[in-house]
PDB file as gemmi writes it, atoms N, CA and C in Angstrom:
CRYST1    1.000    1.000    1.000  90.00  90.00  90.00 P 1                      
ATOM      1  N   MET A   1       0.829  -1.168   0.000  1.00  0.00           N  
ATOM      2  CA  MET A   1       0.000   0.000   0.000  1.00  0.00           C  
ATOM      3  C   MET A   1       0.879   1.238   0.000  1.00  0.00           C  
ATOM      4  N   SER A   2       0.477   2.206  -0.775  1.00  0.00           N  
ATOM      5  CA  SER A   2       1.212   3.465  -0.810  1.00  0.00           C  
ATOM      6  C   SER A   2       0.368   4.529  -0.124  1.00  0.00           C  
ATOM      7  N   SER A   3       1.060   5.494   0.451  1.00  0.00           N  
ATOM      8  CA  SER A   3       0.333   6.556   1.159  1.00  0.00           C  
ATOM      9  C   SER A   3       0.204   7.774   0.252  1.00  0.00           C  
ATOM     10  N   LYS A   4      -0.679   7.686  -0.725  1.00  0.00           N  
ATOM     11  CA  LYS A   4      -0.909   8.798  -1.639  1.00  0.00           C  
ATOM     12  C   LYS A   4      -2.112   9.596  -1.154  1.00  0.00           C  
ATOM     13  N   THR A   5      -2.058  10.896  -1.412  1.00  0.00           N  
ATOM     14  CA  THR A   5      -3.204  11.723  -1.050  1.00  0.00           C  
ATOM     15  C   THR A   5      -4.245  11.616  -2.139  1.00  0.00           C  
ATOM     16  N   THR A   6      -5.469  11.678  -1.761  1.00  0.00           N  
ATOM     17  CA  THR A   6      -6.541  11.572  -2.739  1.00  0.00           C  
ATOM     18  C   THR A   6      -6.974  12.956  -3.161  1.00  0.00           C  
ATOM     19  N   GLY A   7      -7.096  13.175  -4.453  1.00  0.00           N  
ATOM     20  CA  GLY A   7      -7.557  14.455  -4.979  1.00  0.00           C  
ATOM     21  C   GLY A   7      -6.492  15.527  -4.872  1.00  0.00           C  
ATOM     22  N   GLY A   8      -6.750  16.679  -5.396  1.00  0.00           N  
ATOM     23  CA  GLY A   8      -5.815  17.794  -5.312  1.00  0.00           C  
ATOM     24  C   GLY A   8      -4.650  17.622  -6.261  1.00  0.00           C  
ATOM     25  N   LYS A   9      -3.611  18.378  -6.021  1.00  0.00           N  
ATOM     26  CA  LYS A   9      -2.449  18.354  -6.900  1.00  0.00           C  
ATOM     27  C   LYS A   9      -1.318  17.512  -6.337  1.00  0.00           C  
ATOM     28  N   GLY A  10      -1.562  16.789  -5.306  1.00  0.00           N  
ATOM     29  CA  GLY A  10      -0.518  15.956  -4.745  1.00  0.00           C  
ATOM     30  C   GLY A  10       0.275  16.702  -3.694  1.00  0.00           C  
ATOM     31  N   GLY A  11       1.363  16.121  -3.262  1.00  0.00           N  
ATOM     32  CA  GLY A  11       2.176  16.747  -2.233  1.00  0.00           C  
ATOM     33  C   GLY A  11       1.793  16.210  -0.873  1.00  0.00           C  
ATOM     34  N   LYS A  12       2.384  16.783   0.145  1.00  0.00           N  
ATOM     35  CA  LYS A  12       2.117  16.322   1.500  1.00  0.00           C  
ATOM     36  C   LYS A  12       0.738  16.775   1.963  1.00  0.00           C  
ATOM     37  N   ALA A  13       0.104  15.923   2.723  1.00  0.00           N  
ATOM     38  CA  ALA A  13      -1.171  16.293   3.327  1.00  0.00           C  
ATOM     39  C   ALA A  13      -0.874  17.112   4.577  1.00  0.00           C  
ATOM     40  N   LYS A  14      -1.608  18.169   4.783  1.00  0.00           N  
ATOM     41  CA  LYS A  14      -1.375  19.031   5.937  1.00  0.00           C  
ATOM     42  C   LYS A  14      -2.068  18.455   7.160  1.00  0.00           C  
ATOM     43  N   THR A  15      -1.346  18.444   8.243  1.00  0.00           N  
ATOM     44  CA  THR A  15      -1.926  17.986   9.496  1.00  0.00           C  
ATOM     45  C   THR A  15      -2.546  19.182  10.214  1.00  0.00           C  
ATOM     46  N   SER A  16      -3.193  18.912  11.322  1.00  0.00           N  
ATOM     47  CA  SER A  16      -3.868  19.991  12.038  1.00  0.00           C  
ATOM     48  C   SER A  16      -2.867  20.989  12.624  1.00  0.00           C  
ATOM     49  N   SER A  17      -1.643  20.551  12.935  1.00  0.00           N  
ATOM     50  CA  SER A  17      -0.653  21.473  13.487  1.00  0.00           C  
ATOM     51  C   SER A  17      -0.100  22.410  12.420  1.00  0.00           C  
ATOM     52  N   GLU A  18      -0.244  22.049  11.145  1.00  0.00           N  
ATOM     53  CA  GLU A  18       0.248  22.884  10.057  1.00  0.00           C  
ATOM     54  C   GLU A  18      -0.878  23.718   9.448  1.00  0.00           C  
ATOM     55  N   ALA A  19      -1.943  23.915  10.210  1.00  0.00           N  
ATOM     56  CA  ALA A  19      -3.097  24.657   9.703  1.00  0.00           C  
ATOM     57  C   ALA A  19      -2.695  26.097   9.393  1.00  0.00           C  
ATOM     58  N   LYS A  20      -3.438  26.709   8.502  1.00  0.00           N  
ATOM     59  CA  LYS A  20      -3.146  28.071   8.067  1.00  0.00           C  
ATOM     60  C   LYS A  20      -3.352  29.053   9.223  1.00  0.00           C  
ATOM     61  N   VAL A  21      -2.383  29.917   9.432  1.00  0.00           N  
ATOM     62  CA  VAL A  21      -2.461  30.918  10.484  1.00  0.00           C  
ATOM     63  C   VAL A  21      -3.185  32.137   9.927  1.00  0.00           C  
ATOM     64  N   LEU A  22      -4.222  32.585  10.631  1.00  0.00           N  
ATOM     65  CA  LEU A  22      -4.997  33.728  10.184  1.00  0.00           C  
ATOM     66  C   LEU A  22      -4.277  35.025  10.547  1.00  0.00           C  
ATOM     67  N   THR A  23      -4.255  35.961   9.607  1.00  0.00           N  
ATOM     68  CA  THR A  23      -3.705  37.279   9.884  1.00  0.00           C  
ATOM     69  C   THR A  23      -4.810  38.307   9.696  1.00  0.00           C  
ATOM     70  N   THR A  24      -4.828  39.286  10.556  1.00  0.00           N  
ATOM     71  CA  THR A  24      -5.867  40.301  10.483  1.00  0.00           C  
ATOM     72  C   THR A  24      -5.543  41.305   9.386  1.00  0.00           C  
ATOM     73  N   ARG A  25      -6.569  42.000   8.943  1.00  0.00           N  
ATOM     74  CA  ARG A  25      -6.363  43.030   7.920  1.00  0.00           C  
ATOM     75  C   ARG A  25      -5.565  44.194   8.483  1.00  0.00           C  
ATOM     76  N   SER A  26      -5.656  44.408   9.781  1.00  0.00           N  
ATOM     77  CA  SER A  26      -4.873  45.474  10.402  1.00  0.00           C  
ATOM     78  C   SER A  26      -3.386  45.159  10.337  1.00  0.00           C  
ATOM     79  N   SER A  27      -3.022  43.906  10.610  1.00  0.00           N  
ATOM     80  CA  SER A  27      -1.609  43.541  10.556  1.00  0.00           C  
ATOM     81  C   SER A  27      -1.099  43.509   9.123  1.00  0.00           C  
ATOM     82  N   LYS A  28      -1.946  43.136   8.170  1.00  0.00           N  
ATOM     83  CA  LYS A  28      -1.532  43.155   6.767  1.00  0.00           C  
ATOM     84  C   LYS A  28      -1.241  44.569   6.300  1.00  0.00           C  
ATOM     85  N   ALA A  29      -2.060  45.512   6.757  1.00  0.00           N  
ATOM     86  CA  ALA A  29      -1.887  46.903   6.342  1.00  0.00           C  
ATOM     87  C   ALA A  29      -0.869  47.635   7.208  1.00  0.00           C  
ATOM     88  N   GLY A  30      -0.446  47.018   8.300  1.00  0.00           N  
ATOM     89  CA  GLY A  30       0.507  47.657   9.190  1.00  0.00           C  
ATOM     90  C   GLY A  30      -0.124  48.752  10.034  1.00  0.00           C  
ATOM     91  N   LEU A  31      -1.404  48.605  10.356  1.00  0.00           N  
ATOM     92  CA  LEU A  31      -2.123  49.619  11.123  1.00  0.00           C  
ATOM     93  C   LEU A  31      -2.366  49.138  12.541  1.00  0.00           C  
ATOM     94  N   GLN A  32      -2.658  50.071  13.422  1.00  0.00           N  
ATOM     95  CA  GLN A  32      -2.908  49.731  14.814  1.00  0.00           C  
ATOM     96  C   GLN A  32      -4.386  49.733  15.165  1.00  0.00           C  
ATOM     97  N   PHE A  33      -5.227  50.326  14.315  1.00  0.00           N  
ATOM     98  CA  PHE A  33      -6.648  50.347  14.633  1.00  0.00           C  
ATOM     99  C   PHE A  33      -7.364  49.225  13.884  1.00  0.00           C  
ATOM    100  N   PRO A  34      -8.518  48.771  14.362  1.00  0.00           N  
ATOM    101  CA  PRO A  34      -9.190  47.597  13.808  1.00  0.00           C  
ATOM    102  C   PRO A  34      -9.863  47.868  12.463  1.00  0.00           C  
ATOM    103  N   VAL A  35      -9.283  47.337  11.396  1.00  0.00           N  
ATOM    104  CA  VAL A  35      -9.816  47.543  10.051  1.00  0.00           C  
ATOM    105  C   VAL A  35     -11.166  46.849   9.899  1.00  0.00           C  
ATOM    106  N   GLY A  36     -11.297  45.643  10.446  1.00  0.00           N  
ATOM    107  CA  GLY A  36     -12.543  44.898  10.320  1.00  0.00           C  
ATOM    108  C   GLY A  36     -13.716  45.592  10.973  1.00  0.00           C  
ATOM    109  N   ARG A  37     -13.505  46.131  12.169  1.00  0.00           N  
ATOM    110  CA  ARG A  37     -14.582  46.812  12.883  1.00  0.00           C  
ATOM    111  C   ARG A  37     -15.009  48.076  12.146  1.00  0.00           C  
ATOM    112  N   ILE A  38     -14.038  48.836  11.656  1.00  0.00           N  
ATOM    113  CA  ILE A  38     -14.356  50.070  10.935  1.00  0.00           C  
ATOM    114  C   ILE A  38     -15.072  49.754   9.635  1.00  0.00           C  
ATOM    115  N   HIS A  39     -14.619  48.711   8.943  1.00  0.00           N  
ATOM    116  CA  HIS A  39     -15.267  48.321   7.688  1.00  0.00           C  
ATOM    117  C   HIS A  39     -16.719  47.932   7.927  1.00  0.00           C  
ATOM    118  N   ARG A  40     -16.974  47.194   9.011  1.00  0.00           N  
ATOM    119  CA  ARG A  40     -18.334  46.773   9.327  1.00  0.00           C  
ATOM    120  C   ARG A  40     -19.239  47.973   9.609  1.00  0.00           C  
ATOM    121  N   PHE A  41     -18.762  48.917  10.409  1.00  0.00           N  
ATOM    122  CA  PHE A  41     -19.583  50.078  10.745  1.00  0.00           C  
ATOM    123  C   PHE A  41     -19.787  50.998   9.553  1.00  0.00           C  
ATOM    124  N   LEU A  42     -18.764  51.186   8.732  1.00  0.00           N  
ATOM    125  CA  LEU A  42     -18.919  52.050   7.567  1.00  0.00           C  
ATOM    126  C   LEU A  42     -19.825  51.417   6.524  1.00  0.00           C  
ATOM    127  N   ARG A  43     -19.853  50.093   6.479  1.00  0.00           N  
ATOM    128  CA  ARG A  43     -20.734  49.410   5.540  1.00  0.00           C  
ATOM    129  C   ARG A  43     -22.191  49.624   5.946  1.00  0.00           C  
ATOM    130  N   ASN A  44     -22.447  49.674   7.245  1.00  0.00           N  
ATOM    131  CA  ASN A  44     -23.809  49.846   7.734  1.00  0.00           C  
ATOM    132  C   ASN A  44     -24.241  51.306   7.789  1.00  0.00           C  
ATOM    133  N   LYS A  45     -23.298  52.213   7.868  1.00  0.00           N  
ATOM    134  CA  LYS A  45     -23.629  53.631   7.978  1.00  0.00           C  
ATOM    135  C   LYS A  45     -23.240  54.358   6.709  1.00  0.00           C  
ATOM    136  N   ASN A  46     -23.610  55.601   6.663  1.00  0.00           N  
ATOM    137  CA  ASN A  46     -23.275  56.435   5.520  1.00  0.00           C  
ATOM    138  C   ASN A  46     -21.794  56.807   5.591  1.00  0.00           C  
ATOM    139  N   ALA A  47     -21.071  56.617   4.516  1.00  0.00           N  
ATOM    140  CA  ALA A  47     -19.635  56.875   4.502  1.00  0.00           C  
ATOM    141  C   ALA A  47     -19.306  58.355   4.425  1.00  0.00           C  
ATOM    142  N   ASN A  48     -20.315  59.226   4.407  1.00  0.00           N  
ATOM    143  CA  ASN A  48     -20.050  60.662   4.351  1.00  0.00           C  
ATOM    144  C   ASN A  48     -19.524  61.207   5.667  1.00  0.00           C  
ATOM    145  N   ASN A  49     -19.474  60.384   6.707  1.00  0.00           N  
ATOM    146  CA  ASN A  49     -18.952  60.849   7.982  1.00  0.00           C  
ATOM    147  C   ASN A  49     -17.452  61.059   7.944  1.00  0.00           C  
ATOM    148  N   VAL A  50     -16.792  60.463   6.979  1.00  0.00           N  
ATOM    149  CA  VAL A  50     -15.344  60.577   6.898  1.00  0.00           C  
ATOM    150  C   VAL A  50     -15.010  61.926   6.281  1.00  0.00           C  
ATOM    151  N   ARG A  51     -14.334  62.752   7.033  1.00  0.00           N  
ATOM    152  CA  ARG A  51     -14.031  64.115   6.604  1.00  0.00           C  
ATOM    153  C   ARG A  51     -12.533  64.330   6.417  1.00  0.00           C  
ATOM    154  N   ILE A  52     -11.796  63.264   6.167  1.00  0.00           N  
ATOM    155  CA  ILE A  52     -10.345  63.364   6.080  1.00  0.00           C  
ATOM    156  C   ILE A  52      -9.920  64.187   4.874  1.00  0.00           C  
ATOM    157  N   GLY A  53     -10.575  63.963   3.749  1.00  0.00           N  
ATOM    158  CA  GLY A  53     -10.247  64.726   2.551  1.00  0.00           C  
ATOM    159  C   GLY A  53     -10.531  66.201   2.738  1.00  0.00           C  
ATOM    160  N   ASN A  54     -11.588  66.511   3.486  1.00  0.00           N  
ATOM    161  CA  ASN A  54     -11.920  67.910   3.750  1.00  0.00           C  
ATOM    162  C   ASN A  54     -10.870  68.569   4.634  1.00  0.00           C  
ATOM    163  N   ALA A  55     -10.298  67.799   5.572  1.00  0.00           N  
ATOM    164  CA  ALA A  55      -9.247  68.358   6.423  1.00  0.00           C  
ATOM    165  C   ALA A  55      -8.023  68.708   5.588  1.00  0.00           C  
ATOM    166  N   ALA A  56      -7.727  67.887   4.597  1.00  0.00           N  
ATOM    167  CA  ALA A  56      -6.595  68.177   3.718  1.00  0.00           C  
ATOM    168  C   ALA A  56      -6.895  69.387   2.837  1.00  0.00           C  
ATOM    169  N   LYS A  57      -8.138  69.498   2.371  1.00  0.00           N  
ATOM    170  CA  LYS A  57      -8.505  70.638   1.523  1.00  0.00           C  
ATOM    171  C   LYS A  57      -8.473  71.943   2.305  1.00  0.00           C  
ATOM    172  N   ASP A  58      -8.879  71.896   3.574  1.00  0.00           N  
ATOM    173  CA  ASP A  58      -8.862  73.102   4.391  1.00  0.00           C  
ATOM    174  C   ASP A  58      -7.444  73.638   4.556  1.00  0.00           C  
ATOM    175  N   LEU A  59      -6.484  72.734   4.632  1.00  0.00           N  
ATOM    176  CA  LEU A  59      -5.087  73.144   4.775  1.00  0.00           C  
ATOM    177  C   LEU A  59      -4.408  73.364   3.426  1.00  0.00           C  
ATOM    178  N   ARG A  60      -5.157  73.230   2.347  1.00  0.00           N  
ATOM    179  CA  ARG A  60      -4.698  73.465   0.970  1.00  0.00           C  
ATOM    180  C   ARG A  60      -3.503  72.591   0.589  1.00  0.00           C  
ATOM    181  N   VAL A  61      -3.603  71.303   0.890  1.00  0.00           N  
ATOM    182  CA  VAL A  61      -2.582  70.347   0.473  1.00  0.00           C  
ATOM    183  C   VAL A  61      -3.254  69.213  -0.286  1.00  0.00           C  
ATOM    184  N   LYS A  62      -2.461  68.482  -1.056  1.00  0.00           N  
ATOM    185  CA  LYS A  62      -3.022  67.409  -1.873  1.00  0.00           C  
ATOM    186  C   LYS A  62      -2.826  66.032  -1.258  1.00  0.00           C  
ATOM    187  N   ARG A  63      -1.949  65.927  -0.289  1.00  0.00           N  
ATOM    188  CA  ARG A  63      -1.644  64.630   0.305  1.00  0.00           C  
ATOM    189  C   ARG A  63      -2.251  64.537   1.697  1.00  0.00           C  
ATOM    190  N   ILE A  64      -2.917  63.415   1.968  1.00  0.00           N  
ATOM    191  CA  ILE A  64      -3.512  63.191   3.287  1.00  0.00           C  
ATOM    192  C   ILE A  64      -2.432  62.639   4.209  1.00  0.00           C  
ATOM    193  N   THR A  65      -2.206  63.294   5.323  1.00  0.00           N  
ATOM    194  CA  THR A  65      -1.176  62.902   6.280  1.00  0.00           C  
ATOM    195  C   THR A  65      -1.837  62.374   7.555  1.00  0.00           C  
ATOM    196  N   PRO A  66      -1.045  61.783   8.456  1.00  0.00           N  
ATOM    197  CA  PRO A  66      -1.621  61.350   9.734  1.00  0.00           C  
ATOM    198  C   PRO A  66      -2.259  62.494  10.524  1.00  0.00           C  
ATOM    199  N   ARG A  67      -1.772  63.704  10.331  1.00  0.00           N  
ATOM    200  CA  ARG A  67      -2.366  64.865  11.001  1.00  0.00           C  
ATOM    201  C   ARG A  67      -3.796  65.084  10.529  1.00  0.00           C  
ATOM    202  N   HIS A  68      -4.034  64.921   9.219  1.00  0.00           N  
ATOM    203  CA  HIS A  68      -5.382  65.078   8.682  1.00  0.00           C  
ATOM    204  C   HIS A  68      -6.300  63.976   9.211  1.00  0.00           C  
ATOM    205  N   LEU A  69      -5.772  62.757   9.321  1.00  0.00           N  
ATOM    206  CA  LEU A  69      -6.551  61.660   9.910  1.00  0.00           C  
ATOM    207  C   LEU A  69      -6.953  62.004  11.340  1.00  0.00           C  
ATOM    208  N   GLN A  70      -5.982  62.484  12.110  1.00  0.00           N  
ATOM    209  CA  GLN A  70      -6.238  62.826  13.508  1.00  0.00           C  
ATOM    210  C   GLN A  70      -7.310  63.906  13.631  1.00  0.00           C  
ATOM    211  N   LEU A  71      -7.197  64.973  12.842  1.00  0.00           N  
ATOM    212  CA  LEU A  71      -8.163  66.068  12.927  1.00  0.00           C  
ATOM    213  C   LEU A  71      -9.561  65.611  12.536  1.00  0.00           C  
ATOM    214  N   ALA A  72      -9.661  64.772  11.506  1.00  0.00           N  
ATOM    215  CA  ALA A  72     -10.970  64.325  11.039  1.00  0.00           C  
ATOM    216  C   ALA A  72     -11.609  63.342  12.013  1.00  0.00           C  
ATOM    217  N   ILE A  73     -10.827  62.403  12.519  1.00  0.00           N  
ATOM    218  CA  ILE A  73     -11.376  61.373  13.406  1.00  0.00           C  
ATOM    219  C   ILE A  73     -11.769  61.970  14.751  1.00  0.00           C  
ATOM    220  N   ARG A  74     -10.917  62.813  15.322  1.00  0.00           N  
ATOM    221  CA  ARG A  74     -11.235  63.410  16.624  1.00  0.00           C  
ATOM    222  C   ARG A  74     -12.338  64.456  16.506  1.00  0.00           C  
ATOM    223  N   GLY A  75     -12.533  65.011  15.324  1.00  0.00           N  
ATOM    224  CA  GLY A  75     -13.594  65.988  15.123  1.00  0.00           C  
ATOM    225  C   GLY A  75     -14.963  65.356  14.990  1.00  0.00           C  
ATOM    226  N   ASP A  76     -15.007  64.072  14.624  1.00  0.00           N  
ATOM    227  CA  ASP A  76     -16.274  63.368  14.469  1.00  0.00           C  
ATOM    228  C   ASP A  76     -16.469  62.456  15.678  1.00  0.00           C  
ATOM    229  N   GLU A  77     -17.536  62.671  16.412  1.00  0.00           N  
ATOM    230  CA  GLU A  77     -17.764  61.949  17.659  1.00  0.00           C  
ATOM    231  C   GLU A  77     -17.915  60.442  17.437  1.00  0.00           C  
ATOM    232  N   GLU A  78     -18.642  60.042  16.398  1.00  0.00           N  
ATOM    233  CA  GLU A  78     -18.865  58.620  16.145  1.00  0.00           C  
ATOM    234  C   GLU A  78     -17.578  57.912  15.738  1.00  0.00           C  
ATOM    235  N   LEU A  79     -16.794  58.539  14.859  1.00  0.00           N  
ATOM    236  CA  LEU A  79     -15.531  57.924  14.447  1.00  0.00           C  
ATOM    237  C   LEU A  79     -14.554  57.850  15.607  1.00  0.00           C  
ATOM    238  N   ASP A  80     -14.570  58.839  16.477  1.00  0.00           N  
ATOM    239  CA  ASP A  80     -13.674  58.837  17.625  1.00  0.00           C  
ATOM    240  C   ASP A  80     -13.984  57.663  18.544  1.00  0.00           C  
ATOM    241  N   LEU A  81     -15.271  57.411  18.783  1.00  0.00           N  
ATOM    242  CA  LEU A  81     -15.654  56.267  19.610  1.00  0.00           C  
ATOM    243  C   LEU A  81     -15.383  54.950  18.902  1.00  0.00           C  
ATOM    244  N   LEU A  82     -15.457  54.952  17.585  1.00  0.00           N  
ATOM    245  CA  LEU A  82     -15.282  53.734  16.810  1.00  0.00           C  
ATOM    246  C   LEU A  82     -13.828  53.285  16.779  1.00  0.00           C  
ATOM    247  N   ILE A  83     -12.930  54.195  16.537  1.00  0.00           N  
ATOM    248  CA  ILE A  83     -11.533  53.816  16.335  1.00  0.00           C  
ATOM    249  C   ILE A  83     -10.815  53.585  17.656  1.00  0.00           C  
ATOM    250  N   ARG A  84     -10.929  54.523  18.579  1.00  0.00           N  
ATOM    251  CA  ARG A  84     -10.310  54.380  19.899  1.00  0.00           C  
ATOM    252  C   ARG A  84      -8.846  53.970  19.816  1.00  0.00           C  
ATOM    253  N   ALA A  85      -8.065  54.649  19.003  1.00  0.00           N  
ATOM    254  CA  ALA A  85      -6.656  54.315  18.862  1.00  0.00           C  
ATOM    255  C   ALA A  85      -5.835  55.594  18.805  1.00  0.00           C  
ATOM    256  N   THR A  86      -4.552  55.461  19.132  1.00  0.00           N  
ATOM    257  CA  THR A  86      -3.629  56.578  19.024  1.00  0.00           C  
ATOM    258  C   THR A  86      -3.048  56.586  17.625  1.00  0.00           C  
ATOM    259  N   ILE A  87      -3.082  57.716  16.969  1.00  0.00           N  
ATOM    260  CA  ILE A  87      -2.575  57.828  15.606  1.00  0.00           C  
ATOM    261  C   ILE A  87      -1.169  58.400  15.675  1.00  0.00           C  
ATOM    262  N   ALA A  88      -0.189  57.613  15.230  1.00  0.00           N  
ATOM    263  CA  ALA A  88       1.203  58.046  15.270  1.00  0.00           C  
ATOM    264  C   ALA A  88       1.404  59.205  14.310  1.00  0.00           C  
ATOM    265  N   GLY A  89       2.005  60.269  14.796  1.00  0.00           N  
ATOM    266  CA  GLY A  89       2.260  61.439  13.965  1.00  0.00           C  
ATOM    267  C   GLY A  89       1.054  62.325  13.779  1.00  0.00           C  
ATOM    268  N   GLY A  90       0.004  62.086  14.557  1.00  0.00           N  
ATOM    269  CA  GLY A  90      -1.216  62.862  14.403  1.00  0.00           C  
ATOM    270  C   GLY A  90      -1.236  64.164  15.175  1.00  0.00           C  
ATOM    271  N   GLY A  91      -0.373  64.294  16.169  1.00  0.00           N  
ATOM    272  CA  GLY A  91      -0.353  65.512  16.970  1.00  0.00           C  
ATOM    273  C   GLY A  91      -1.527  65.568  17.931  1.00  0.00           C  
ATOM    274  N   VAL A  92      -1.829  66.761  18.396  1.00  0.00           N  
ATOM    275  CA  VAL A  92      -2.935  66.963  19.329  1.00  0.00           C  
ATOM    276  C   VAL A  92      -3.937  67.930  18.717  1.00  0.00           C  
ATOM    277  N   LEU A  93      -5.140  67.907  19.254  1.00  0.00           N  
ATOM    278  CA  LEU A  93      -6.168  68.820  18.774  1.00  0.00           C  
ATOM    279  C   LEU A  93      -5.922  70.217  19.338  1.00  0.00           C  
ATOM    280  N   PRO A  94      -6.134  71.239  18.529  1.00  0.00           N  
ATOM    281  CA  PRO A  94      -5.963  72.597  19.048  1.00  0.00           C  
ATOM    282  C   PRO A  94      -7.066  72.921  20.056  1.00  0.00           C  
ATOM    283  N   HIS A  95      -6.664  73.351  21.246  1.00  0.00           N  
ATOM    284  CA  HIS A  95      -7.636  73.650  22.299  1.00  0.00           C  
ATOM    285  C   HIS A  95      -7.034  74.682  23.246  1.00  0.00           C  
ATOM    286  N   ILE A  96      -7.786  75.722  23.559  1.00  0.00           N  
ATOM    287  CA  ILE A  96      -7.383  76.726  24.540  1.00  0.00           C  
ATOM    288  C   ILE A  96      -8.419  76.711  25.651  1.00  0.00           C  
ATOM    289  N   HIS A  97      -7.959  76.515  26.879  1.00  0.00           N  
ATOM    290  CA  HIS A  97      -8.863  76.436  28.013  1.00  0.00           C  
ATOM    291  C   HIS A  97      -9.578  77.772  28.211  1.00  0.00           C  
ATOM    292  N   LYS A  98     -10.827  77.686  28.699  1.00  0.00           N  
ATOM    293  CA  LYS A  98     -11.660  78.881  28.863  1.00  0.00           C  
ATOM    294  C   LYS A  98     -11.025  79.909  29.797  1.00  0.00           C  
ATOM    295  N   SER A  99     -10.360  79.436  30.832  1.00  0.00           N  
ATOM    296  CA  SER A  99      -9.792  80.370  31.805  1.00  0.00           C  
ATOM    297  C   SER A  99      -8.610  81.150  31.231  1.00  0.00           C  
ATOM    298  N   LEU A 100      -8.003  80.648  30.174  1.00  0.00           N  
ATOM    299  CA  LEU A 100      -6.867  81.338  29.575  1.00  0.00           C  
ATOM    300  C   LEU A 100      -7.283  82.402  28.574  1.00  0.00           C  
ATOM    301  N   VAL A 101      -8.516  82.331  28.120  1.00  0.00           N  
ATOM    302  CA  VAL A 101      -9.009  83.317  27.169  1.00  0.00           C  
ATOM    303  C   VAL A 101      -9.418  84.564  27.944  1.00  0.00           C  
ATOM    304  N   ALA A 102      -8.957  85.727  27.503  1.00  0.00           N  
ATOM    305  CA  ALA A 102      -9.285  86.980  28.189  1.00  0.00           C  
ATOM    306  C   ALA A 102     -10.782  87.235  28.097  1.00  0.00           C  
ATOM    307  N   LYS A 103     -11.392  87.490  29.254  1.00  0.00           N  
ATOM    308  CA  LYS A 103     -12.842  87.652  29.287  1.00  0.00           C  
ATOM    309  C   LYS A 103     -13.275  89.002  28.735  1.00  0.00           C  
ATOM    310  N   GLY A 104     -12.656  90.069  29.186  1.00  0.00           N  
ATOM    311  CA  GLY A 104     -13.100  91.399  28.788  1.00  0.00           C  
ATOM    312  C   GLY A 104     -12.059  92.111  27.955  1.00  0.00           C  
ATOM    313  N   ALA A 105     -11.500  91.424  27.012  1.00  0.00           N  
ATOM    314  CA  ALA A 105     -10.463  92.034  26.180  1.00  0.00           C  
ATOM    315  C   ALA A 105     -11.115  92.938  25.148  1.00  0.00           C  
ATOM    316  N   VAL A 106     -11.368  94.175  25.557  1.00  0.00           N  
ATOM    317  CA  VAL A 106     -11.967  95.154  24.655  1.00  0.00           C  
ATOM    318  C   VAL A 106     -10.863  96.114  24.243  1.00  0.00           C  
ATOM    319  N   LYS A 107     -10.634  96.213  22.965  1.00  0.00           N  
ATOM    320  CA  LYS A 107      -9.584  97.096  22.465  1.00  0.00           C  
ATOM    321  C   LYS A 107     -10.150  98.504  22.313  1.00  0.00           C  
ATOM    322  N   LYS A 108      -9.361  99.476  22.737  1.00  0.00           N  
ATOM    323  CA  LYS A 108      -9.775 100.865  22.599  1.00  0.00           C  
ATOM    324  C   LYS A 108      -9.434 101.335  21.197  1.00  0.00           C  
ATOM    325  N   VAL A 109     -10.399 101.956  20.568  1.00  0.00           N  
ATOM    326  CA  VAL A 109     -10.195 102.471  19.224  1.00  0.00           C  
ATOM    327  C   VAL A 109      -9.832 103.941  19.340  1.00  0.00           C  
ATOM    328  N   LYS A 110      -8.725 104.288  18.736  1.00  0.00           N  
ATOM    329  CA  LYS A 110      -8.294 105.684  18.787  1.00  0.00           C  
ATOM    330  C   LYS A 110      -9.187 106.529  17.892  1.00  0.00           C  
ATOM    331  N   ALA A 111      -9.486 107.721  18.377  1.00  0.00           N  
ATOM    332  CA  ALA A 111     -10.299 108.646  17.585  1.00  0.00           C  
ATOM    333  C   ALA A 111      -9.456 109.173  16.429  1.00  0.00           C  
ATOM    334  N   PRO A 112     -10.052 109.262  15.250  1.00  0.00           N  
ATOM    335  CA  PRO A 112      -9.274 109.758  14.113  1.00  0.00           C  
ATOM    336  C   PRO A 112      -8.882 111.222  14.315  1.00  0.00           C  
ATOM    337  N   VAL A 113      -7.656 111.508  13.950  1.00  0.00           N  
ATOM    338  CA  VAL A 113      -7.144 112.870  14.083  1.00  0.00           C  
ATOM    339  C   VAL A 113      -7.634 113.687  12.901  1.00  0.00           C  
ATOM    340  N   VAL A 114      -8.245 114.865  13.211  1.00  0.00           N  
ATOM    341  CA  VAL A 114      -8.795 115.712  12.142  1.00  0.00           C  
ATOM    342  C   VAL A 114      -7.858 116.830  11.808  1.00  0.00           C  
TER     343      VAL A 114                                                      
END                                                                             
């Protein structure tokens, strides 16, 4: 008796220990946030929530950078809750605390000299 595999193109039969190892789409893309979860939510919702291209247009550049991703994701409440990840190179959101803003900063206008 010979130990030939039935069907297929021949070769060694794979045992259970040689089973295919699953890799996530996040690891394939080299990303830290969950690609599968975002894909599922965007498929169910309207994709107009993504404002990354608009962030790039506001800054008058043609290339989308991690900074544009950060501004768009943190600016949208639903995307911020969805991703929940730190974006490398994204920087921080511009924010000035209320107590630091001058409350009664009224500038005096000089009377025109006649």
